[in-house]
C-alpha positions in Angstrom: 100.0 125.4 137.7 102.2 128.0 136.1 103.9 126.3 133.1 102.5 124.6 130.1 104.4 121.4 130.8 102.4 120.9 134.0 99.3 120.4 131.8 101.2 117.6 130.0 102.2 115.6 133.0 102.1 112.0 131.9 101.7 110.5 135.4 98.8 112.8 136.1 97.2 112.0 132.7 97.3 108.3 133.4 95.8 108.9 136.9 92.9 110.8 135.4 92.5 108.1 132.7 92.4 105.4 135.5 89.7 107.4 137.2 87.7 107.6 134.0 88.0 103.9 133.5 86.9 103.2 137.1 83.8 105.4 136.8 82.7 104.4 133.3 79.9 102.0 133.6 80.7 98.8 131.7 77.2 98.1 130.6 76.7 101.4 128.6 78.3 103.5 125.8 79.4 107.1 126.2 79.6 109.4 123.1 81.1 112.8 123.5 81.6 115.3 120.7 84.6 117.7 120.8 83.4 120.6 118.7 86.7 122.4 118.4 89.4 121.4 115.8 92.1 122.3 118.4 90.7 119.6 120.7 90.7 117.1 117.8 94.4 117.8 117.2 95.2 117.6 120.9 93.4 114.2 121.2 95.4 112.9 118.2 98.7 114.4 119.2 98.7 113.1 122.8 97.0 109.8 122.1 94.1 110.6 124.5 91.8 108.0 122.9 94.3 105.3 123.7 93.9 106.1 127.4 90.1 105.8 127.4 88.0 102.6 127.9 86.5 101.2 124.7 83.0 102.3 125.7 83.9 106.0 125.6 83.9 107.3 122.0 85.0 110.8 121.0 83.2 112.2 118.0 85.0 114.8 115.9 82.7 117.8 115.2 82.6 120.7 112.7 84.8 123.0 114.8 87.1 124.0 112.0 86.1 127.2 110.2 88.1 126.5 107.1 86.7 123.0 106.9 83.0 124.1 107.1 83.3 126.8 104.5 81.4 125.6 101.4 83.2 125.3 98.1 81.1 128.1 96.6 82.6 130.7 98.9 86.1 129.7 97.8 85.0 130.0 94.2 83.7 133.5 95.1 87.1 134.5 96.4 88.8 133.2 93.3 86.5 135.2 91.0 87.0 138.3 93.2 90.8 137.9 93.1 90.7 137.6 89.3 89.5 141.2 89.1 92.3 143.4 87.8 91.9 146.0 90.5 91.6 143.6 93.5 94.3 142.4 95.9 92.9 139.5 98.1 94.5 139.1 101.5 94.0 135.7 103.2 95.3 133.5 105.9 97.6 130.7 104.7 95.4 127.7 105.5 92.8 128.9 102.9 95.3 128.9 100.1 95.1 125.2 99.2 91.4 124.5 100.0 90.0 122.8 96.8 87.6 124.9 94.8 85.5 123.9 91.7 87.3 122.4 88.7 90.3 121.5 90.8 91.2 125.1 91.4 92.3 126.8 94.6 93.5 130.2 95.7 97.1 128.9 95.4 96.5 128.0 91.8 94.7 131.2 91.1 97.8 133.1 92.5 100.0 131.0 90.2 97.8 132.1 87.3 98.4 135.7 88.0 95.8 136.8 90.6 97.0 139.2 93.3 96.5 137.0 96.3 98.7 137.6 99.4 99.0 135.7 102.6 98.8 137.7 105.8 99.1 137.0 109.5 96.5 139.4 110.7 93.8 141.9 109.7 96.3 144.7 110.4 98.5 143.4 107.7 95.7 143.9 105.2 95.1 147.4 106.5 98.8 148.2 106.1 98.7 147.0 102.4 95.6 149.2 101.8 97.5 152.2 103.2 100.6 151.5 101.2 98.8 150.8 97.9 95.8 153.2 97.6 95.4 152.5 93.9 94.5 148.8 94.7 91.2 147.5 96.1 92.3 145.5 99.2 89.9 142.7 100.2 90.4 140.7 103.4 89.1 137.2 103.4 87.5 137.3 106.8 86.8 133.8 108.2 86.5 132.1 111.5 84.3 131.5 114.6 83.7 134.1 117.3 87.4 134.0 118.2 88.6 135.8 115.0 85.5 138.1 114.5 86.7 140.9 117.0 90.0 141.4 115.0 87.9 141.8 111.8 85.8 144.4 113.7 88.9 146.2 114.7 90.1 146.3 111.1 86.8 147.9 110.1 87.2 150.5 112.9 90.7 151.2 111.9 89.9 151.6 108.2 87.2 154.0 109.1 89.5 156.0 111.4 92.2 156.2 108.7 89.6 157.1 106.0 90.6 154.2 103.8 88.3 153.9 100.7 90.1 150.9 99.2 89.6 148.4 102.0 86.7 145.9 102.4 86.1 142.4 103.8 84.7 139.2 102.3 82.8 138.1 105.4 82.6 134.4 106.3 82.4 134.6 110.1 80.2 131.8 111.5 78.8 131.1 115.0 79.5 128.1 117.2 76.3 127.6 119.1 74.2 127.7 115.9 76.2 124.8 114.5 76.0 122.8 117.7 72.2 123.2 117.6 72.1 122.2 114.0 73.9 119.0 114.8 71.4 118.2 117.6 68.4 119.1 115.4 69.5 116.9 112.5 68.7 113.2 112.5 71.9 111.9 111.0 72.3 108.7 113.1 75.0 110.2 115.4 74.2 109.9 119.1 75.8 112.6 121.2 75.5 112.6 125.0 77.6 115.7 125.7 80.0 118.2 124.3 83.6 119.1 125.0 83.0 122.8 124.6 85.4 125.0 122.6 88.1 126.9 124.3 89.1 130.0 122.3 85.5 130.7 121.2 84.4 130.6 124.9 87.0 133.1 126.0 85.1 135.6 123.8 81.4 134.5 124.2 81.7 133.0 127.7 79.8 129.9 128.9 76.3 131.4 129.0 75.4 130.8 125.3 75.6 127.0 125.9 72.9 127.0 128.6 70.1 126.0 126.2 71.9 122.8 125.3 71.6 121.7 128.9 68.1 123.1 129.5 66.4 122.4 126.2 68.3 119.5 124.7 69.5 117.8 128.0 73.1 117.7 126.7 75.9 118.6 129.1 78.7 120.9 127.9 82.1 121.1 129.6 84.3 123.8 128.2 87.9 122.6 128.1 91.4 123.9 127.4 93.6 122.4 124.7 96.2 120.6 126.8 95.9 116.8 127.4 95.1 117.2 131.1 92.4 119.7 130.2 90.7 117.3 127.7 91.0 114.3 130.0 89.5 116.3 132.9 86.6 117.5 130.7 85.9 113.9 129.7 85.8 112.9 133.4 83.5 115.8 134.2 81.1 114.8 131.3 81.2 111.2 132.4 80.2 112.1 136.0 77.3 114.3 134.7 76.0 111.4 132.6 76.4 108.9 135.5 74.6 111.2 137.9 71.8 112.1 135.5 72.9 115.8 135.4 72.8 118.2 132.4 74.9 121.2 133.2 77.3 123.7 131.7 80.6 123.3 133.4 83.8 125.2 132.9 87.0 123.2 133.1 88.9 126.1 131.4 88.4 128.5 134.3 91.9 130.1 133.8 90.7 131.7 130.6 86.8 131.5 130.3 84.2 133.3 132.3 80.4 133.0 132.2 79.9 136.3 130.4 83.0 136.3 128.2 84.8 139.3 126.9 82.2 142.1 127.1 84.2 144.6 125.1 84.7 142.2 122.2 81.1 141.1 122.2 79.9 144.8 122.1 82.3 145.7 119.3 81.2 142.8 117.2 77.5 143.6 117.9 78.0 147.2 116.8 79.6 146.3 113.4 78.0 142.9 112.5 74.5 141.5 112.4 73.1 138.0 111.8 72.6 136.6 108.3 69.2 134.9 107.8 71.0 131.7 106.8 74.5 130.5 105.7 75.6 127.3 104.1 78.0 125.1 106.0 80.0 122.3 104.3 78.5 119.1 105.5 75.7 120.7 107.4 73.8 122.6 104.7 71.9 125.9 105.3 71.8 126.8 109.0 69.6 129.8 110.0 71.1 132.6 112.0 74.5 130.9 111.9 76.8 133.6 110.3 77.5 137.3 110.4 77.4 140.1 107.9 78.2 143.8 108.1 75.5 146.2 109.2 74.2 148.7 106.7 76.2 151.4 108.5 79.4 149.7 107.4 78.2 148.6 104.0 81.1 150.5 102.3 83.5 147.9 103.8 81.4 144.9 102.5 83.1 143.3 99.5 80.0 141.4 98.6 78.1 144.6 98.1 81.0 146.6 96.7 81.6 144.1 94.0 78.1 142.7 93.6 79.2 139.2 94.5 76.7 136.3 94.2 77.6 132.9 95.4 76.9 130.1 93.0 76.2 126.5 94.3 79.2 124.2 94.0 79.4 120.4 94.6 82.2 118.8 96.6 84.1 115.9 95.2 81.6 113.0 95.6 84.3 110.6 96.7 85.4 112.9 99.6 83.8 112.2 102.9 84.7 115.6 104.4 81.0 116.4 104.9 80.2 113.2 106.8 83.3 113.7 108.9 82.2 117.2 109.9 78.8 115.8 110.9 80.5 113.2 113.1 79.1 110.3 111.0 82.5 109.1 109.8 86.2 109.3 110.7 89.0 110.2 108.4 90.1 106.5 107.9 86.5 105.8 106.7 87.2 107.8 103.6 88.5 105.8 100.6 90.6 108.8 99.5 92.3 109.3 102.9 96.1 108.7 102.7 95.8 107.5 99.1 94.6 110.2 96.7 94.1 112.7 99.6 97.3 113.7 101.5 98.6 117.1 102.7 100.4 117.4 99.4 97.4 116.6 97.3 94.3 117.5 99.4 90.9 116.5 98.0 88.9 118.1 100.8 89.2 121.0 103.3 89.6 118.6 106.3 93.0 117.6 105.1 94.1 121.2 104.4 93.3 123.2 107.5 95.5 123.1 110.6 92.4 122.3 112.6 91.0 119.7 110.3 90.3 116.1 111.5 92.0 114.5 108.5 95.1 116.8 108.9 95.2 115.7 112.6 95.1 112.0 111.8 97.8 112.4 109.2 100.1 114.7 111.2 100.1 112.5 114.3 100.1 109.1 112.5 96.7 108.0 113.8 95.8 106.6 110.4 98.7 104.2 110.7 97.1 102.6 113.7 93.9 101.8 111.6 96.0 100.6 108.6 97.8 98.2 110.9 94.6 97.0 112.4 93.1 96.5 108.9 96.1 94.4 107.8 95.9 92.2 110.9 92.1 91.7 110.3 92.7 90.6 106.7 
C-alpha cells in the first residue's frame, strides 16, 4: 500500500469484519482495550464498533495525555502564568481544560496572564530568544511521543545559552499506566490491548513484553487507519482463541522492536523517573512520569519557581475518571451532551482532541445511544 486511502478501503474493511465475525466464538465475550486516544477517535470516526459482533467489546483507555493530567497541575500552570515575569507557552488543547473554581488557562489569559499557544517546543525557544526580559516556561506534556522534542528544546536552550527558558514537565509513560490498569481491581476485564501507534514508534514493541509474559495479556500494536484497527482486533481475537499471549506488531511500516534508539538515548540523558505521579482517574502511579535530571535543573520550572502542587478535586458529577479507567463510556455520564459539550466542557475528556468524550461528540456516536434510549422508553 502506498496511499492513505488504501487503508480506508470499505470493501476490505467489511471483509476483515466478516472474518472477525466468523472467528469470534459465540459462547464467549471478548474485551479489548485500545489505549491510545487516536485509536478511540478512529473507532468512532469510521464506525468500527458497528462492524463488530456484539460479543466483542472495545474499552476506551487512558491514552490521552491531556485527559489524564490531574486538575492540580492545571492549577499549578495558572498560578505560574499569573507571575508578572512569566510567559507560559502551551499547546492549544490545554487552554480549555477545567481547573479549580471553574477556571482554565483560557480564562487566566483573559484575566491578563501572559499565556501563548504554540505549535512546537521550538516556538517557545524562539520567544525566549526574542524576549530575553521575560521568563519563558513551556508547558511540557505528553507520552513518549512528545518527550524527545522537549529534550531537543532543552539541548537547544543550552546551546544558545538561554537563561530565561524552562519547562513545566508533565511527560508520562504508557507502559506504567497499562500496568496500573491491570494491577487495579476496578471491575474492568481486559483480555488484550490494541497497543499505541505513535508511542511505539519511539519506544518500540519490547517494553510491552511483560504484559504477555507476566500478565498473560496479548498486545497488538496498531496504526490509526480503520484497516489497521480492524486487523489488530482480528490478530487479538486469534491469539485469544488459540490461547496465545504475544506481542504482535501490526504497524510494521512504522514500528520496530527496539524503537528509535537516538530518541530513547536523548530522553534518557536529560530526564529521569519520578518516584510517583498523579494521573486523573488512576491516582498515584509509581515510576510513571519523568522529571529533569539534576544536571538540567536550571531548565526545571518547578525548581526555578519553587512550585508545589496542591491537591484538587474534579467535578463530582463528571465521570471523566471512570471513563479513563474503562469503567464507563461517555454516554454513561449524566453531564455528557447536556451540561458538558465542547463549548462548555466540564472535564478534560471533552476538551482534548484525543479524549473519548470529544470523539463521541465529534462523530455523533452519542446520537446512536440517545436514539436507543428513546426507543427503549
